[in-house]
Phi, psi and omega in degrees: 000117177252141179262135177250107184270004174282133182283119182254134181295141178290352182290351177287347181274163174287318177257138179280124177271150176247151176297132178288349183255316183250344180082008179291148170266004181275067183248140180231161175269119186269323182210146181212134180209157180262139180213115176054045176080004179244171180244117179258124180232135172268125179247152182221134173274127182281349179275313186248355180062020173282153182231144174209170184245138170240146180237123182250123184242151172286130189292319180293321177293319178297316179297317178296319178296320183293311184295332181280356182271000000 
């Protein structure tokens, strides 16, 4: 697991995220890593400096896992 401490603009993603606290769209990815087949990202609002984590999973892998239980 390597940490990428460079701030990447969120515009590279398909959907624009908004800060959960202030509503700003000025959000960047502060850290990104793979974990158990998913993508864990630390996000940071450049306006209010709040940080939060998002976990991205492949929908079809998730669906297959749920259906196999």
